[in-house]
C-alpha positions in Angstrom: 98.3 127.9 142.5 96.3 124.9 141.1 95.9 123.4 137.6 92.1 122.8 136.3 91.2 119.2 136.3 89.6 119.6 133.1 92.8 121.0 131.7 94.7 118.1 133.0 92.3 116.0 131.5 92.3 117.5 128.2 96.0 117.3 127.9 96.2 113.8 128.8 93.4 113.1 126.1 95.4 114.9 123.6 98.8 113.1 124.6 97.2 109.6 124.5 95.4 110.1 121.1 98.4 111.1 119.7 100.4 108.0 120.9 97.8 105.7 119.5 97.7 107.6 116.3 101.4 107.8 116.0 102.0 103.7 117.3 101.2 102.3 113.7 104.5 103.8 112.4 106.7 102.0 115.1 105.1 98.7 114.4 106.1 96.0 111.6 103.3 95.3 109.2 102.8 91.6 110.6 102.2 93.1 114.0 99.9 95.9 112.8 97.5 93.3 110.9 96.8 92.0 114.4 95.9 95.0 116.2 92.2 95.5 116.9 90.3 97.3 114.0 88.9 99.9 116.3 92.3 101.4 116.9 94.4 103.5 114.3 96.0 101.4 111.7 97.1 104.7 109.1 100.9 105.1 108.8 102.9 108.1 107.5 103.6 107.8 103.4 107.0 107.4 102.6 108.4 109.7 99.8 110.0 108.1 96.9 113.5 109.0 98.2 112.7 106.6 101.0 111.1 103.8 99.2 112.4 103.8 95.7 110.2 104.7 92.6 109.8 107.2 89.7 108.8 110.9 89.9 107.5 112.5 86.7 106.1 115.8 85.7 104.5 115.7 82.3 103.3 119.0 80.5 100.6 119.3 77.9 102.3 120.6 74.7 100.1 123.4 74.0 101.3 124.1 70.3 100.6 120.5 69.3 97.2 120.7 71.1 96.4 123.7 69.2 97.6 122.3 65.9 95.4 119.0 66.4 92.2 121.1 67.3 93.0 123.3 64.1 93.2 120.3 61.8 89.9 119.1 63.2 88.4 122.6 62.7 89.8 122.7 59.1 87.7 119.7 58.3 84.4 120.8 60.3 85.0 124.4 58.4 84.7 122.6 55.0 82.1 120.5 55.7 79.5 123.4 57.3 80.3 125.6 53.9 79.5 122.5 51.8 76.3 121.6 53.6 75.2 125.3 53.2 76.2 125.5 49.7 78.5 128.4 50.4 81.6 128.1 48.0 84.9 128.6 49.1 87.8 129.3 46.8 90.1 127.9 49.6 90.2 126.6 53.2 93.8 126.9 54.4 95.6 126.7 57.8 97.8 130.0 58.2 100.0 129.5 61.6 97.5 129.6 64.4 94.4 130.6 62.2 92.3 129.0 59.6 91.7 131.2 56.6 88.7 130.9 54.1 88.4 132.7 51.0 85.0 133.0 49.5 84.1 132.7 45.7 81.3 135.1 46.4 81.9 138.0 49.0 78.5 138.5 49.5 78.1 135.2 51.4 80.4 136.5 54.0 78.2 137.1 56.8 76.3 133.8 56.2 79.8 132.0 56.3 80.7 133.8 59.6 77.1 132.7 61.0 77.8 129.0 60.0 81.7 129.2 61.2 80.5 130.5 64.6 78.5 127.5 65.4 81.8 125.2 65.1 82.8 127.2 68.3 82.1 125.6 71.9 80.7 127.7 74.9 83.2 128.2 77.5 81.8 126.7 81.0 83.9 128.6 83.5 86.2 131.4 84.6 86.0 135.2 83.6 85.0 134.1 80.2 82.3 131.9 81.1 79.4 132.0 78.5 81.5 133.2 75.7 82.5 131.1 72.5 86.1 129.5 72.4 86.4 130.6 68.9 87.2 134.1 67.2 85.7 134.5 63.8 86.3 137.8 62.1 85.7 138.8 58.3 87.4 141.2 56.0 85.6 141.3 52.9 85.6 137.7 51.2 88.3 136.7 53.8 87.2 135.1 57.1 90.0 134.1 59.7 88.9 131.6 62.3 91.1 131.2 65.4 90.9 130.0 68.9 90.7 133.1 71.6 93.2 132.9 74.4 90.4 132.0 76.9 89.5 129.1 74.6 92.9 127.9 74.3 93.1 127.8 77.9 90.1 126.0 78.1 91.4 123.5 75.5 94.5 123.1 77.7 92.3 122.6 80.9 90.0 120.2 79.2 92.9 118.3 77.7 94.7 118.1 81.4 91.7 116.5 82.6 91.5 114.2 79.8 95.0 113.1 80.1 94.6 112.5 83.9 91.9 109.8 83.2 94.0 108.3 80.3 97.2 108.1 82.4 95.1 106.5 85.2 94.2 103.5 82.8 97.3 103.2 81.5 99.3 103.0 84.9 96.2 100.5 86.1 96.8 98.4 82.9 100.6 97.5 83.8 99.6 97.0 87.6 101.6 99.6 89.4 100.5 99.5 93.1 99.7 102.8 94.9 100.3 105.4 92.3 100.0 109.0 92.6 98.4 111.0 89.6 97.2 114.3 90.2 97.2 117.7 88.6 99.8 120.7 89.3 99.2 124.0 87.7 97.4 124.8 84.8 98.8 122.4 82.2 101.0 119.9 84.1 100.5 116.4 85.4 102.6 114.8 88.4 103.0 111.0 88.3 104.7 109.1 91.2 105.0 105.2 90.9 106.6 103.5 93.7 108.9 100.6 93.4 111.3 99.6 90.5 110.4 101.4 87.3 111.9 101.3 84.1 112.4 105.3 83.4 112.5 104.8 79.2 109.5 102.5 79.7 107.6 104.9 81.8 108.5 107.7 79.2 106.9 105.6 76.4 104.0 104.7 78.6 102.9 108.1 79.8 104.4 110.5 77.3 103.2 108.6 74.4 100.0 110.3 72.6 99.1 106.7 71.2 96.9 108.0 68.6 96.2 105.1 66.3 94.8 105.0 62.8 94.6 103.0 59.8 95.4 104.6 56.4 95.8 103.3 52.8 99.3 103.9 50.9 99.5 106.0 47.7 98.6 103.6 44.9 101.8 105.1 42.7 103.9 105.3 45.6 104.7 109.1 45.3 104.5 112.1 47.6 101.9 114.6 46.5 98.7 116.4 47.8 97.2 114.5 50.8 100.2 112.3 51.0 102.5 112.3 53.7 105.8 110.7 53.9 106.0 108.4 57.2 108.9 106.0 58.5 108.7 102.9 60.6 111.6 102.0 63.4 114.0 100.5 60.8 114.0 103.7 58.8 111.7 102.3 55.7 109.5 105.1 54.1 106.0 105.1 53.1 103.7 107.4 51.4 100.7 107.4 53.6 97.4 109.0 52.7 96.0 111.7 55.1 92.7 110.4 55.0 91.9 108.3 58.1 90.0 105.0 57.0 89.6 104.2 60.6 90.7 105.5 64.0 91.9 103.8 67.1 88.8 105.1 68.9 87.1 102.1 67.5 89.5 99.7 69.3 87.7 97.8 72.0 90.7 95.7 72.9 94.5 94.9 72.7 96.4 91.9 73.7 99.8 90.7 73.7 100.0 87.2 71.9 103.0 85.2 70.2 103.1 84.3 66.4 104.1 80.8 65.0 108.1 81.9 65.6 107.0 82.9 69.2 108.0 86.5 68.6 105.5 88.8 70.4 102.5 90.6 68.3 99.8 92.7 69.6 96.5 91.5 68.7 93.5 93.9 68.4 89.6 94.0 68.0 87.5 96.7 67.0 84.0 97.4 68.5 80.7 96.6 66.4 80.9 99.8 64.2 84.8 99.4 63.7 84.4 96.0 62.9 82.0 96.9 60.2 84.1 99.6 58.7 87.2 97.3 58.8 85.3 94.8 56.8 84.4 97.4 54.1 87.9 98.7 53.9 89.6 95.3 53.5 86.9 94.0 51.1 87.4 96.8 48.9 91.2 96.9 49.2 92.0 93.3 48.7 95.9 93.3 47.1 96.7 96.7 48.5 99.2 97.7 51.3 97.4 98.7 54.5 99.5 101.2 57.0 98.6 100.9 60.9 100.2 104.2 62.2 100.9 105.2 65.7 101.7 109.1 66.8 102.7 109.8 63.0 105.0 106.4 62.9 104.3 103.4 60.8 104.1 100.1 63.0 103.4 97.8 60.0 102.1 98.0 56.5 100.8 94.5 55.7 99.2 94.0 52.1 95.7 93.1 52.6 95.2 89.4 51.0 91.5 88.9 52.0 88.7 90.9 53.4 88.9 90.6 57.2 85.3 90.5 58.6 86.0 89.3 62.3 87.0 92.6 63.2 90.3 91.6 64.6 93.8 91.9 63.5 97.4 92.0 64.5 100.3 94.4 64.6 103.9 92.7 64.2 107.0 94.4 64.3 110.4 94.1 66.1 108.7 94.2 69.9 110.0 92.7 73.3 107.7 91.4 75.3 107.9 94.6 77.4 107.3 97.1 74.4 104.3 94.7 73.2 102.7 94.9 76.6 103.3 98.6 76.8 101.8 99.1 73.1 98.7 96.9 74.4 98.5 98.8 77.4 98.2 102.2 75.6 95.9 101.1 72.9 93.5 99.6 75.7 93.5 103.1 77.8 93.0 105.1 74.7 95.1 108.0 73.1 96.0 111.1 75.0 94.3 114.3 73.8 97.5 115.9 73.3 101.3 115.3 73.2 102.6 115.1 76.7 106.2 116.3 77.6 108.3 114.9 80.2 109.8 118.0 81.9 111.0 116.2 85.1 112.0 113.0 85.9 113.5 111.7 89.1 114.1 108.0 89.7 115.4 106.4 93.1 116.1 102.9 93.3 115.0 100.7 96.0 118.4 100.2 97.5 119.0 103.9 97.9 115.7 104.4 99.3 116.5 101.8 102.1 119.8 103.4 102.7 118.2 106.9 103.2 115.7 105.4 105.8 118.5 103.7 107.8 120.7 106.9 107.4 117.6 109.0 108.4 116.8 107.1 111.6 120.3 106.9 112.5 120.6 110.7 112.1 117.3 111.6 114.1 117.8 109.1 116.8 121.3 110.5 117.5 120.2 114.0 117.1 117.5 113.4 119.8 120.2 111.5 122.0 122.6 114.6 122.0 119.9 117.3 122.4 118.4 115.4 125.2 121.6 114.6 127.0 122.6 118.3 126.6 119.4 119.6 128.1 119.8 117.0 131.2 123.4 118.4 131.8 122.1 122.0 131.8 118.9 121.7 133.9 119.5 118.4 136.0 116.2 116.7 137.1 114.2 119.4 135.8 116.0 118.6 132.6 114.4 115.3 132.6 110.8 117.1 132.3 112.1 119.0 129.2 113.2 115.8 127.5 110.0 114.0 128.3 108.4 117.2 126.5 110.6 116.8 123.7 109.5 112.9 123.3 106.0 113.8 123.4 106.7 116.5 120.4 108.0 113.9 118.3 105.3 111.6 118.9 102.7 114.1 118.3 104.7 115.2 115.1 104.4 111.8 113.7 100.8 111.7 114.6 100.0 115.1 113.1 101.9 113.7 109.9 99.7 110.6 109.8 96.3 112.6 110.2 97.1 115.3 107.5 98.2 112.3 105.3 101.6 114.1 104.7 104.4 112.2 102.8 107.4 111.8 104.5 110.9 112.5 102.7 114.5 112.7 103.8 114.4 116.4 103.7 111.1 115.8 106.0 113.2 113.9 108.3 115.5 116.9 108.4 112.6 118.9 109.1 111.6 116.6 112.2 115.1 116.9 113.5 115.3 120.8 113.4 112.0 120.9 115.0 113.5 119.2 118.1 115.9 121.6 118.2 113.8 124.4 117.7 111.1 123.0 120.3 114.2 123.0 122.7 114.6 126.8 122.2 111.1 127.4 124.1 112.1 125.1 127.0 115.5 126.9 127.3 113.6 130.4 127.3 111.3 129.3 129.9 113.9 127.6 132.3 116.0 130.6 132.0 113.3 133.0 132.9 112.4 130.9 135.8 116.0 131.0 136.9 116.3 134.6 136.5 112.8 134.9 138.3 114.3 132.9 141.4 117.5 134.7 141.7 115.2 137.9 142.3 113.8 136.2 145.2 110.5 135.1 143.9 108.6 132.1 145.1 108.2 128.7 143.3 104.7 129.8 141.9 105.4 133.7 141.5 108.7 132.2 139.5 106.9 129.9 137.3 103.9 132.3 136.4 106.3 135.2 135.6 108.8 132.8 133.8 106.3 131.5 131.6 104.3 135.1 130.9 107.3 136.8 130.1 108.8 134.0 127.9 105.6 133.4 125.9 105.8 136.9 123.5 109.4 135.7 122.7 108.5 132.2 121.8 105.5 133.4 119.8 107.6 136.0 117.8 110.4 133.3 117.2 108.0 130.9 116.2 106.2 133.2 113.7 109.4 134.1 112.0 110.2 130.4 111.5 106.6 129.8 110.5 106.9 132.7 107.7 109.9 131.0 106.1 108.2 127.4 106.2 105.0 128.9 104.6 107.1 130.7 101.7 109.1 127.3 101.5 105.8 125.4 101.1 104.6 127.7 98.5 107.5 127.8 96.2 109.0 124.5 96.6 108.2 121.6 95.3 108.4 117.5 96.1 110.7 116.6 99.3 111.2 120.3 99.9 107.6 120.7 100.9 108.1 117.9 103.0 110.3 119.7 105.1 108.4 122.8 105.3 105.4 120.8 106.4 107.3 118.6 109.2 109.1 121.9 110.4 106.1 124.1 110.5 103.9 121.1 112.3 106.9 120.6 114.8 106.9 124.5 115.4 102.8 124.4 116.1 103.1 121.3 118.4 106.1 123.0 120.5 103.7 125.5 121.7 101.6 122.7 123.5 104.4 120.5 124.5 107.1 123.0 125.6 104.9 125.7 126.9 101.3 124.4 127.9 102.3 120.6 128.9 105.4 121.8 130.7 103.7 124.9 132.7 100.9 122.4 134.1 103.4 119.8 134.9 105.8 122.1 136.8 103.0 123.6 138.7 101.5 120.0 139.6 105.4 119.0 140.8 105.7 122.1 143.0 102.1 121.9 144.3 102.7 117.9 145.3 106.5 118.7 146.7 105.0 122.0 148.2 108.2 123.5 147.1 108.9 127.3 148.2 111.6 128.2 145.4 112.1 126.5 142.0 116.0 125.4 141.7 116.9 124.7 138.6 120.5 123.7 138.8 122.8 122.1 136.1 124.9 118.7 136.4 128.1 120.5 135.7 128.6 124.0 137.4 128.3 126.5 134.6 127.5 130.1 135.3 127.4 132.6 132.3 124.8 134.8 134.6 125.4 138.2 136.1 128.4 138.8 133.2 129.1 142.4 132.5 130.9 141.8 129.2 130.7 145.2 127.2 130.1 143.7 123.9 129.4 147.1 122.3 133.3 148.2 122.8 133.8 145.5 119.9 131.2 146.6 117.5 133.5 148.3 114.9 135.9 145.1 114.9 132.5 143.1 114.7 131.2 144.9 111.9 134.4 145.1 110.0 135.2 141.3 110.2 131.5 140.6 109.0 131.8 143.3 106.0 135.0 141.5 104.9 133.7 137.9 105.3 130.5 139.2 103.2 132.8 140.7 100.4 134.9 137.7 100.4 131.6 135.5 100.0 130.6 137.7 97.1 134.2 137.3 95.5 133.5 133.5 95.7 130.2 133.7 94.4 131.5 135.3 91.4 134.7 133.2 91.2 134.7 130.0 91.1 130.9 130.5 91.7 128.3 127.9 93.0 128.4 124.2 92.0 124.8 124.5 90.8 122.5 121.0 90.9 120.7 119.5 88.5 117.7 121.4 89.7 118.7 124.7 88.5 121.0 124.0 85.5 118.8 121.3 83.9 120.6 117.9 82.5 121.0 114.7 83.6 122.2 113.3 87.1 122.9 109.7 88.0 123.9 108.2 91.3 126.2 105.2 90.8 127.3 102.5 93.2 130.3 100.4 92.7 131.5 97.2 94.7 135.1 98.2 94.9 136.3 101.7 94.9 135.2 103.7 91.7 137.8 104.5 89.1 136.8 108.3 88.5 139.6 108.5 85.6 138.4 105.3 83.8 134.7 106.4 84.3 135.5 110.1 83.1 137.4 108.8 79.8 134.6 106.3 78.7 131.7 108.5 79.4 133.0 111.7 77.8 133.6 109.6 74.4 129.9 109.1 74.3 129.3 112.3 72.4 126.8 113.7 75.1 128.8 116.8 75.9 130.7 117.7 78.9 130.3 114.8 81.6 131.2 115.4 85.3 131.9 112.9 87.7 132.1 113.5 91.6 132.6 111.2 94.5 130.4 111.6 97.8 130.0 109.8 100.6 132.5 106.9 100.4 134.8 105.6 97.6 132.1 103.5 96.0 129.5 106.0 95.2 129.9 108.6 92.7 127.6 111.3 90.8 127.5 111.6 87.1 126.4 114.9 85.3 125.8 115.4 81.7 124.4 118.5 79.9 120.9 118.8 78.6 120.7 117.1 75.3 119.5 118.6 72.0 116.4 117.1 70.5 113.7 117.2 73.1 112.6 114.3 75.6 113.8 111.4 73.3 117.3 112.7 73.2 117.3 112.6 77.1 116.2 109.3 77.1 118.4 108.3 74.7 121.4 109.8 76.8 120.2 108.0 79.7 120.3 104.7 78.1 123.8 105.4 76.7 125.2 106.4 80.0 123.7 103.3 81.9 125.0 101.2 79.3 128.8 102.5 79.3 128.5 102.4 83.1 128.0 98.9 83.6 130.5 98.2 80.4 133.3 100.2 82.4 132.4 98.3 85.5 130.0 95.3 85.2 129.4 95.6 89.2 128.2 99.1 89.1 124.6 100.0 89.5 122.4 103.0 89.1 120.6 103.8 92.0 119.0 107.1 91.0 118.3 109.2 88.2 117.2 113.0 87.9 116.3 114.5 84.5 115.5 118.2 84.4 114.3 120.3 81.6 115.6 123.7 80.8 112.1 125.1 81.6 111.5 123.6 84.9 115.2 124.1 86.0 114.6 128.1 84.9 111.5 128.2 87.0 113.0 126.5 90.0 116.2 128.9 89.9 113.5 131.9 89.9 111.2 130.7 92.6 114.3 129.9 94.8 115.5 133.6 94.4 111.9 135.0 94.8 111.3 132.9 97.8 114.4 134.2 99.5 113.6 138.0 99.0 110.1 137.4 99.9 111.1 135.5 103.2 113.4 138.4 103.8 110.7 141.2 103.2 108.1 139.4 105.3 110.5 139.4 108.0 111.4 143.1 107.8 107.6 144.0 107.9 107.0 141.4 111.1 110.0 142.9 112.9 108.8 146.5 112.2 105.2 145.6 113.1 106.5 143.9 116.5 109.1 146.2 117.8 110.1 149.7 115.8 111.8 150.6 112.3 115.5 150.6 113.8 115.0 147.1 115.0 113.6 145.9 111.2 116.7 147.5 109.7 119.2 145.9 111.7 117.4 142.6 111.3 117.5 143.0 107.4 121.0 144.2 107.3 122.1 141.1 109.4 120.0 138.8 107.4 121.7 140.1 104.2 124.8 139.4 105.8 124.2 136.1 106.9 122.9 135.0 103.7 125.9 136.2 101.8 128.2 134.4 104.2 125.9 131.1 103.7 126.3 131.3 99.7 130.0 132.1 100.0 130.3 128.9 102.3 128.2 127.1 99.3 131.0 128.3 96.9 133.8 127.5 99.3 133.1 123.9 99.9 131.3 123.3 96.3 128.3 121.7 97.8 125.5 121.2 95.4 123.4 124.1 95.2 119.9 123.1 94.6 116.3 123.3 96.0 117.6 121.8 99.2 119.8 124.4 99.2 117.3 127.1 99.0 115.3 125.3 101.8 118.8 125.9 103.9 118.8 129.5 103.2 114.9 130.1 103.7 115.5 128.0 107.3 118.5 130.1 108.2 116.9 133.5 107.4 113.7 132.2 109.9 116.6 130.9 112.4 118.5 134.3 112.3 115.7 136.5 112.8 114.4 134.0 115.7 118.0 134.5 117.4 117.6 138.2 117.0 113.9 138.4 118.5 115.1 137.0 121.7 118.0 139.7 122.2 115.3 142.4 120.7 112.7 141.4 123.1 114.9 142.0 126.1 116.1 145.3 124.9 112.5 146.6 124.5 111.7 145.1 127.7 114.7 146.9 129.3 114.3 150.4 127.5 110.7 150.1 129.3 112.5 149.4 132.6 115.6 152.0 132.6 114.2 154.9 130.6 117.3 157.1 131.8 119.9 154.5 131.3 122.1 155.2 127.8 121.0 152.9 124.9 124.7 151.5 124.9 124.4 150.1 128.3 121.0 148.8 127.6 122.1 146.8 124.7 125.2 145.1 126.6 122.8 144.5 129.5 120.3 142.9 127.3 122.9 140.9 125.5 124.4 139.5 128.9 121.1 138.8 130.2 120.1 136.7 127.3 123.6 135.3 126.7 123.0 131.6 128.2 119.7 131.3 126.4 121.6 132.3 123.1 124.6 129.9 123.8 122.4 126.9 125.1 119.5 127.1 122.0 122.3 127.6 119.3 124.1 124.6 120.8 120.8 122.5 120.8 120.1 123.3 117.1 123.7 122.7 116.2 123.7 119.3 118.1 120.2 118.4 116.3 121.7 118.9 112.8 125.2 117.5 113.5 124.2 113.7 112.7 122.3 114.9 109.8 125.6 116.6 108.4 127.4 113.3 109.1 125.3 110.5 108.2 122.4 112.5 106.1 124.0 111.4 102.8 123.8 113.6 99.6 120.1 114.1 99.9 120.4 116.2 102.9 124.0 117.3 103.0 123.3 120.8 101.0 120.9 121.5 103.8 122.3 120.1 107.4 126.2 120.9 106.5 125.3 125.0 105.8 122.6 125.1 108.4 125.0 123.8 110.8 127.6 126.6 109.8 124.4 129.3 109.4 123.7 128.4 113.0 127.1 129.8 114.1 127.0 132.6 111.9 123.6 133.7 113.2 124.6 133.4 116.8 127.7 135.9 116.3 125.8 138.2 113.9 123.0 138.6 116.8 125.7 140.3 119.2 128.0 141.8 116.8 126.1 143.0 113.9 122.5 143.5 114.8 123.1 145.1 118.1 125.5 147.7 116.6 123.2 148.5 113.9 120.3 149.3 116.5 122.7 151.3 118.6 123.9 153.2 115.8 120.3 154.0 114.5 118.9 154.5 118.2 121.6 157.4 118.7 121.2 159.0 115.4 117.2 158.9 116.5 117.8 160.6 119.6 120.3 163.1 118.2 117.6 163.8 115.4 114.8 164.2 118.0 117.0 166.5 120.0 117.9 168.5 117.0 114.0 168.9 116.2 113.3 169.8 119.7 116.1 172.4 120.0 114.9 174.1 116.6 111.6 174.3 118.0 112.5 175.9 120.9 114.6 178.4 119.1 111.5 179.1 116.7 109.5 179.8 119.9 112.0 182.1 121.2 111.9 184.1 117.8 108.2 184.5 118.0 107.1 187.8 120.0 105.1 187.4 123.0 102.0 189.2 121.4 102.6 187.4 117.8 99.5 186.3 116.7 97.2 187.8 119.1 94.4 189.9 117.6 95.1 193.6 117.8 93.0 195.7 120.3 91.6 199.0 118.9 89.8 202.1 120.9 87.1 204.0 119.4 
């Protein structure tokens, strides 16, 4: 038995290329700069939770956009009717429509024709070629409004325009490596690395920055065509609705300082704007002139003399930062619609550095624990498995680099778990080869049969985990998606490192050493083989205990319930670090006196770190920003050494969507597992798997309720991974049961099940141990970002191992016995029916003539 030289060459090239691509990730920047240019230089991008920064999701305010478009449509409707000498009695806005009442109903058809010219043709989608306006006539009354397709097109265009405006604004303030991209139909994701002021970011990105210049009402009174607006100090101004000149005519805006060294914003118009500005100031000398930004008066100076230079300045109570922000917004231009910040997450640089350090510690220790365990299990052959494991880790990072993935702390957890799952294939193969060797097969025969018989089991196990990863990627967001990507890549790469690479290497070693047999010995004698434990005798006990634990978990879910994180209930969450041990009582007293509703505090990690949670504030995004500012100020007031290392602000809309997506993802994952097991095996296997999944998931939920761990997006990732792992564990036992059913057709089902469990006992113990060891360091040192994943997963591994033996197998035994009894009953009834029918029944009657 020989390896193809081309195959060995191909595998060598893949490993060397993977090493070269992954190498820059291990080099400091100073060394990387000296590496020749023809070698790879790209590194895996770090997520904001590892390098620090701000993450915001903004949503186009559809109602505000429609309002703006209707106001514009109102003016256009009046203009077009006036130009065509069509006399209306009134043209008014009524909710989301414009209603035109004609003085002469005979002009209705002509008016409809002209008003339809105001519409725009939809360029794409199922409504392509149609107008975005709906114009209907009822006698002398005409109703104009945007069609549903027109509203969708307006939102789509607004998002596209907003993306460009946001990019320009971010560029103006000089943020390096920003991520600005569209998500969904009406949302924009903005990620800005480095230390950022969240309140300034909200102002920079969420403000429409629609600037306009208006005259004030001469009599100072409100009336038709006059709107009362206020400035930052609460002063009221009667502003004429007519826009004398819009901010679109601005060509530049800069920060400067007046004679008293106070920051002011100087602006300059383009040529057309300068001419118009000169005309307005020439005609209104001595009158006040309001500069309005987003329905707020910035200043209202009196025009002393005509301004013909095309420039001016805006003064007010500006700080240098606020003046810079305003100037940046004016230079970038106005947003087409109001953007609402519906999700905000900020991670301090110190917290990011701590996360990297903890992630590296946990990953290295997890790898060492798994490698040591494999070496103890398989001795010198374990060295080969560990080499494959090291290559697996290197290729995982090279794949992350190639696809441009972003590595997050949950992503590191995915890499670590991928190591544990990759070992699963090694254990399956080694145990199969051991089994074939015990049957007396030669070295090459044992290698060939062992790999061949383990292959289908490995494929089935990896497919179930990939299904969970795919659903997690589809429904997850941010760091959770990073976890799904790393876990999926790890599973796919393990098919090469643990199967293809190890097979070629084992054949080469056996050939070069001229081995007659493959003797895989452990360092420490331990033999769970050739056991004849009658597991099915304890089936009623196992099912009863599992059912009671699940009932208790449901009771814990009802009371005291889950400790829902900010992802699912919305609100504000802050991570706070103090130099000395945090006095929670003092902090609680001070923060509850701010009038922000219930403020909850919780220690985590060590006595110097705490979580501060505040409920969602009424009053929109401005209220959230004000609440965050209040909390930060009070925290520093209580303890001047305290620093806020991270902030999450989640709106009710996002929290509701995340909760629904979490529930849906678990249900879909469970159904996907059901159909896959049904397809690969038979329906009794699928029923056993899904019932066991339900019991496993309820116990995991009960664990969350009992421990008080945050139930957030990371927890949903743990549940989904547990679903995949649980089914993976059962697939191995099911595969052996199916194999034994074909070999021992006359053996009672109960004995087949016991035999199959005994034969796969070593594999189950070893793989559960390696997965547990890979997650244990993450559970201990991973910190708050992954504790909701690693700790429940470590618990879930133990539950999944027990349920495969004491739940899934008894259910399969019950369904198998029922199916056999049912088949015998059907066969007996058919035999009885045959006996009742006379021998000549159904034969044609013979006649004689």
